[in-house]
KETORKOL-853296 format. One record per residue (C-alpha): x, y, z. Coordinates in steps of 0.1 Angstrom, whole numbers, plus 5000, padded with zeros to 4 digits. Layout:
! residues N
XYZ/...
END
This chain:
! residues 82
516028203628/519328083615/521828333602/521528213566/517728243568/517928593582/520428693555/518128563528/515228753543/517229073543/518329013507/514728953497/513529273515/516329473498/515329343464/511729423471/512129773485/515429923471/515230133440/516429953409/519330203405/520630123440/520329753434/522329793401/525129983418/525229723447/525229433423/527929583401/530129653432/529729293444/530629153410/533629383408/534829253441/534328893430/536228953398/539129113417/540128773432/539528903467/537628583476/540728383471/542328573500/539528533525/539328293554/537327983547/535127773570/537327603596/540227853592/541627993624/541328363629/544528533642/544028683677/543429053673/541729333691/539629563669/537629873677/533829843677/531630103662/532130333692/535930283692/536030053722/538629783718/537129433715/539229113714/538128823692/538828583720/536328763742/533728733715/534428373708/533828283744/530128363738/529928143707/530428163669/530628513654/530528693622/532928983615/531829283595/534129553583/533029893572/534830043542/534630393556/531930643562/528730623541/
END
């Protein structure tokens, strides 16, 4: 399954199973981010990512170069503890 297909499936499952109140909060937060202009500052398809090393979820340093050796990748950043 392609990434976009998987993401659409996750989105559909969330819409089906999450309480309406939760969906409302999530949708409002996403819209607030869009309205903030943050999307104008993000990397676009084809942009080069600066070489950095970041900690994984266990705190182990992982370089982007080592990940890219395995193929394309998607970066996810957590905004703190949930």
